[in-house]
C-alpha positions as CSV (number, residue, x, y, z in Angstrom):
1,M,16.1,18.1,18.9
2,N,16.5,17.1,15.3
3,L,14.0,14.8,13.4
4,Y,15.3,11.2,12.6
5,P,14.0,8.1,10.9
6,L,10.6,7.2,12.4
7,K,9.3,3.9,13.1
8,F,5.5,3.3,13.9
9,D,3.6,0.6,15.7
10,P,1.9,-1.5,13.1
11,I,-2.0,-1.5,13.3
12,P,-3.5,-4.9,12.8
13,K,-6.9,-5.2,10.9
14,V,-8.8,-8.5,11.4
15,K,-10.5,-9.6,8.1
16,I,-12.7,-12.5,7.2
17,W,-10.1,-13.5,4.5
18,G,-7.0,-13.0,6.6
19,G,-4.4,-15.5,7.8
20,N,-1.2,-15.6,9.8
21,R,1.6,-14.9,7.3
22,L,2.1,-11.4,8.6
23,N,3.5,-13.1,11.6
24,K,5.3,-16.0,10.0
25,T,6.8,-14.1,7.0
26,L,7.0,-10.5,8.1
27,N,7.8,-11.0,11.8
28,K,4.7,-9.2,13.3
29,E,3.5,-10.0,16.6
30,F,-0.2,-10.0,16.3
31,N,-2.6,-12.3,18.0
32,T,-2.2,-15.6,16.1
33,T,-5.9,-16.5,17.0
34,D,-7.3,-13.8,14.8
35,K,-7.3,-13.7,11.0
36,V,-5.3,-10.7,10.5
37,G,-5.5,-9.6,6.9
38,E,-3.8,-6.2,7.1
39,S,-0.9,-4.5,8.8
40,W,-1.3,-0.7,8.6
41,E,2.3,0.4,8.7
42,I,1.9,4.2,8.2
43,S,-1.6,5.7,8.5
44,G,-3.0,9.1,8.7
45,L,-6.6,8.2,8.7
46,E,-8.7,9.5,11.6
47,G,-9.3,6.8,14.1
48,D,-6.2,4.9,13.0
49,L,-3.3,7.4,13.4
50,S,0.1,5.7,13.5
51,L,2.0,6.1,16.8
52,V,5.8,6.6,16.8
53,K,7.6,3.7,18.6
54,N,11.2,4.8,18.5
55,G,13.2,7.8,19.7
56,F,12.3,10.8,21.7
57,L,8.9,11.3,19.8
58,E,7.7,7.8,20.9
59,G,3.9,7.9,21.6
60,N,3.1,10.8,19.4
61,D,0.8,10.3,16.5
62,L,1.4,11.2,12.9
63,E,-1.1,14.0,12.9
64,E,0.6,15.7,16.0
65,L,4.0,15.4,14.3
66,I,2.8,17.1,11.1
67,E,1.2,19.9,13.2
68,V,4.4,20.5,14.9
69,Y,7.1,19.9,12.1
70,M,5.0,20.8,9.0
71,G,7.3,20.9,6.0
72,E,10.3,19.6,7.9
73,L,8.6,16.3,8.2
74,V,6.5,15.9,5.0
75,G,7.9,18.5,2.6
76,D,6.7,22.1,2.1
77,K,4.9,21.2,-1.1
78,V,3.2,18.2,0.4
79,Y,2.2,20.3,3.6
80,D,0.8,23.0,1.5
81,Q,-1.3,20.5,-0.5
82,F,-2.5,18.1,2.3
83,G,-2.1,20.1,5.5
84,L,-2.4,17.9,8.6
85,E,-3.5,14.8,6.6
86,F,-0.7,12.4,5.7
87,P,-1.3,11.6,2.0
88,L,-0.4,8.0,1.8
89,L,-1.4,4.8,3.6
90,I,1.1,2.0,3.7
91,K,0.0,-1.6,4.3
92,F,1.1,-5.4,4.2
93,I,-1.8,-7.6,3.2
94,D,-2.2,-11.3,3.6
95,A,-4.9,-12.7,1.4
96,N,-5.5,-16.3,2.9
97,E,-8.8,-16.3,1.0
98,N,-10.2,-14.4,-1.9
99,L,-10.9,-10.7,-1.4
100,S,-14.2,-9.3,-2.6
101,I,-14.3,-8.0,-6.2
102,Q,-14.3,-4.3,-5.6
103,V,-13.6,-0.8,-7.0
104,H,-12.3,2.5,-5.5
105,P,-13.5,5.9,-6.6
106,D,-11.4,8.7,-7.9
107,N,-10.7,12.0,-6.1
108,E,-13.6,13.8,-7.9
109,F,-16.2,11.0,-7.1
110,A,-15.0,10.4,-3.5
111,L,-15.2,14.3,-2.9
112,E,-18.7,14.5,-4.2
113,K,-20.1,11.4,-2.4
114,H,-17.8,11.2,0.8
115,K,-15.9,14.5,1.1
116,A,-12.8,12.4,1.0
117,Y,-9.9,11.6,-1.2
118,G,-10.1,8.7,-3.7
119,K,-8.0,5.8,-3.8
120,T,-5.3,4.8,-6.5
121,E,-3.0,2.0,-5.2
122,M,-0.3,-0.3,-6.2
123,W,0.7,-3.8,-5.1
124,Y,4.1,-5.3,-4.9
125,I,3.8,-9.1,-4.4
126,I,6.0,-10.6,-1.7
127,E,4.8,-14.2,-1.7
128,A,2.2,-16.2,-3.8
129,E,1.3,-19.8,-3.5
130,K,1.3,-21.9,-6.6
131,N,-1.7,-21.0,-9.0
132,S,-2.6,-17.9,-7.0
133,E,-4.5,-15.4,-9.1
134,L,-5.2,-11.6,-9.1
135,L,-8.4,-10.3,-10.9
136,I,-7.6,-6.9,-12.4
137,G,-9.5,-5.0,-15.1
138,F,-11.7,-6.4,-17.7
139,N,-10.7,-9.0,-20.2
140,Q,-12.9,-7.6,-23.0
141,P,-14.6,-4.4,-24.0
142,I,-17.3,-3.6,-21.6
143,D,-19.8,-0.9,-20.9
144,K,-22.2,-0.3,-18.0
145,N,-25.1,-2.3,-19.4
146,L,-22.9,-5.5,-20.1
147,F,-21.4,-5.1,-16.5
148,L,-24.9,-5.0,-15.0
149,D,-26.0,-7.9,-17.2
150,A,-23.0,-10.0,-15.7
151,I,-24.0,-9.1,-12.1
152,Q,-27.5,-10.3,-13.0
153,N,-26.6,-13.5,-14.5
154,G,-23.8,-14.4,-12.1
155,S,-21.0,-14.1,-14.8
156,L,-19.0,-11.3,-13.4
157,P,-15.8,-13.3,-12.7
158,D,-15.9,-14.5,-16.3
159,I,-15.5,-10.9,-17.7
160,I,-12.5,-10.0,-15.5
161,N,-8.8,-10.4,-16.4
162,K,-7.1,-13.0,-14.3
163,E,-3.3,-13.0,-13.8
164,K,-1.1,-15.8,-12.6
165,V,0.6,-14.1,-9.8
166,E,4.3,-14.5,-8.8
167,A,6.6,-13.0,-6.1
168,D,8.4,-9.8,-7.2
169,T,5.7,-8.6,-9.5
170,C,3.9,-5.1,-9.4
171,Y,0.5,-3.9,-10.4
172,L,-0.8,-0.4,-10.4
173,I,-4.5,-0.2,-9.7
174,P,-5.8,3.3,-10.6
175,A,-9.1,4.3,-9.0
176,G,-11.9,3.1,-11.1
177,R,-10.3,-0.2,-12.0
178,I,-12.2,-3.4,-10.9
179,H,-9.9,-5.9,-9.0
180,A,-9.6,-8.6,-6.3
181,T,-6.9,-10.5,-4.7
182,G,-7.1,-14.3,-5.0
183,K,-6.2,-16.4,-2.0
184,G,-2.6,-17.2,-1.2
185,V,-1.1,-13.8,-1.9
186,L,1.0,-11.7,0.5
187,F,1.8,-8.1,-0.7
188,A,2.8,-4.7,0.2
189,E,0.2,-1.9,-0.8
190,I,0.9,1.7,-1.3
191,Q,-2.3,3.9,-1.7
192,Q,-3.9,7.3,-1.2
193,T,-5.0,8.0,2.3
194,S,-8.6,6.7,1.8
195,D,-10.6,3.8,3.1
196,I,-13.4,3.8,0.7
197,T,-14.2,0.5,-1.1
198,Y,-17.2,-0.3,-3.1
199,R,-17.8,-4.1,-2.8
200,I,-19.3,-5.6,-6.1
201,Y,-19.1,-9.3,-5.4
202,D,-18.2,-11.4,-2.3
203,W,-18.2,-14.9,-3.5
204,D,-21.6,-15.5,-1.8
205,R,-19.8,-15.9,1.7
206,C,-21.1,-14.8,5.1
207,D,-19.3,-13.1,8.1
208,A,-18.9,-14.8,11.5
209,E,-22.5,-13.9,12.4
210,G,-23.8,-15.7,9.1
211,Q,-24.6,-12.5,7.4
212,A,-23.7,-11.6,3.8
213,R,-21.2,-8.4,3.7
214,E,-22.9,-5.3,2.2
215,L,-22.5,-4.7,-1.4
216,H,-22.3,-1.2,-3.1
217,L,-23.5,-1.8,-6.7
218,D,-25.2,1.6,-7.2
219,L,-22.0,3.5,-6.3
220,A,-19.7,0.9,-8.0
221,K,-21.3,1.2,-11.4
222,E,-20.8,4.8,-11.4
223,A,-17.2,4.7,-10.1
224,L,-16.0,2.0,-12.5
225,D,-13.6,2.7,-15.4
226,Y,-14.9,0.3,-18.1
227,T,-11.8,0.7,-20.2
228,F,-10.3,-2.6,-21.6
229,E,-6.6,-2.7,-21.4
230,K,-4.4,-5.3,-23.0
231,K,-1.9,-5.4,-20.3
232,Y,-2.2,-4.7,-16.5
233,K,1.0,-5.8,-15.0
234,T,3.8,-3.3,-14.6
235,D,7.1,-4.1,-16.4
236,F,10.2,-3.2,-14.5
237,E,13.8,-4.1,-14.4
238,H,16.0,-3.6,-11.2
239,K,19.6,-4.1,-10.9
240,I,21.6,-5.0,-7.7
241,N,23.1,-1.8,-5.9
242,E,21.0,0.7,-7.9
243,T,17.6,2.4,-7.4
244,S,15.3,1.2,-10.1
245,D,12.1,2.9,-11.2
246,L,8.9,0.9,-10.4
247,I,5.7,3.0,-10.3
248,K,5.3,6.8,-10.9
249,C,1.7,8.2,-10.9
250,P,0.2,11.5,-9.8
251,F,-0.2,10.3,-6.1
252,F,3.1,8.6,-5.3
253,T,6.3,7.5,-6.7
254,T,7.7,4.0,-5.9
255,N,11.2,2.7,-6.6
256,I,12.9,-0.6,-5.7
257,I,16.4,-0.9,-4.2
258,E,18.1,-4.3,-4.0
259,F,21.6,-4.0,-2.5
260,N,24.4,-5.9,-0.8
261,K,26.8,-3.0,-0.3
262,P,26.2,0.6,1.1
263,I,24.2,2.9,-0.9
264,E,24.3,6.7,-0.6
265,K,20.9,8.5,-1.0
266,D,20.8,12.2,-1.7
267,Y,17.4,13.8,-1.5
268,F,18.4,17.5,-1.7
269,T,16.1,18.3,-4.6
270,L,13.2,16.3,-3.3
271,D,10.6,18.2,-1.3
272,S,9.0,15.2,0.2
273,F,9.2,12.6,2.9
274,V,10.5,9.2,1.9
275,I,9.2,5.9,3.1
276,Y,11.3,2.6,3.1
277,I,9.4,-0.7,3.1
278,C,11.8,-3.6,3.9
279,L,10.7,-6.6,1.8
280,D,13.8,-8.7,2.7
281,G,17.0,-8.7,4.5
282,Q,18.3,-6.1,7.1
283,C,20.2,-2.7,6.8
284,D,21.0,0.3,9.0
285,I,19.9,3.8,7.9
286,Q,22.8,6.1,8.9
287,I,22.5,9.7,9.2
288,E,25.6,12.0,9.6
289,D,26.3,12.6,13.2
290,E,23.3,10.8,14.4
291,E,22.8,7.1,15.8
292,S,21.8,4.8,13.0
293,V,18.3,3.2,12.7
294,S,18.0,-0.5,11.8
295,L,15.4,-1.7,9.4
296,T,14.7,-5.5,9.0
297,K,12.1,-7.5,6.9
298,G,8.6,-6.5,7.4
299,E,9.4,-3.1,8.8
300,T,8.6,0.4,7.4
301,V,10.2,3.7,8.2
302,L,9.4,7.2,7.6
303,I,12.4,9.4,6.5
304,P,11.5,13.2,7.4
305,A,12.0,15.6,4.4
306,S,14.4,17.6,6.3
307,L,16.9,14.5,6.1
308,K,18.6,15.0,2.7
309,N,21.5,12.7,2.9
310,L,21.7,9.2,4.3
311,T,23.4,5.9,3.9
312,L,21.7,2.5,3.5
313,A,24.3,0.0,4.9
314,P,23.2,-3.7,4.5
315,K,23.8,-6.5,7.0
316,L,22.2,-9.0,4.7
317,N,21.3,-8.8,1.1
318,T,18.3,-6.4,1.3
319,K,15.4,-5.2,-0.8
320,L,13.5,-2.1,-0.2
321,L,10.6,-0.2,-1.7
322,E,11.3,3.7,-1.8
323,V,8.3,5.8,-1.8
324,F,7.8,9.5,-2.0
325,I,5.7,12.3,-3.7
326,Q,6.9,14.3,-6.7
């Protein structure tokens, strides 16, 4: 049987800073008594492998699919590079409280220390409360000694760049860049397949057992990129009923599509899977001679690399993120 657009069961992650907007805004059905901070939409991480929830492949995990379909699913180039490991992790994140100030290692550092991939990621803001902030990068020239001094005297937040955050804005966070999400922000995250985080500062809070969460300063100070940038937010312009560029980096390409009439997509020259993340609205994904698959706000779908032509047919004004590897 032919491959088709694949949906997966979301994997909820309870976090000390989580809330309930994944249910309220993105139509999840998680236990509302828990502080669910993350919904892992597509994951190839060991121990958190996504399970198909639609069609004849229902119940199969992502690694099993790659083992059977190889390049048909992920693209020959992607399969040659990553083998059975799916290279991206797709999430929705509800920061009901501040996240820790943290940094992620790059591939070289992560391979040396953990025998794993590093973590470059991007955030697309879906909702933000008034006066919500992101902390991203430094706000002045910094070196390792000045960073350690700021840790010692409690002034670390003062040397980090703060951004007033609004819906429909985007940030690329390369490995090595210091960052934190302030409270009141709901966003989509696209990242390398990695769960390595070095926590630098956690606002002096404790977990449910009254214990402070572990910090990782020795690793963080070596993984940090101390480069000062004048600008951290990604500029982009998108037009209705067109595919517009958003982020292109060595690890993924992300575009945005906002449409109210059908859009034809041709992936003939693209040797990669495609992921659609529905930020708003509802559409059908139509494949020639196949039954269409619906996609609604808060859902994510994986388009196998073997599907080269499809139509996105909106039922409402719809906004998608389109993600692939080049």
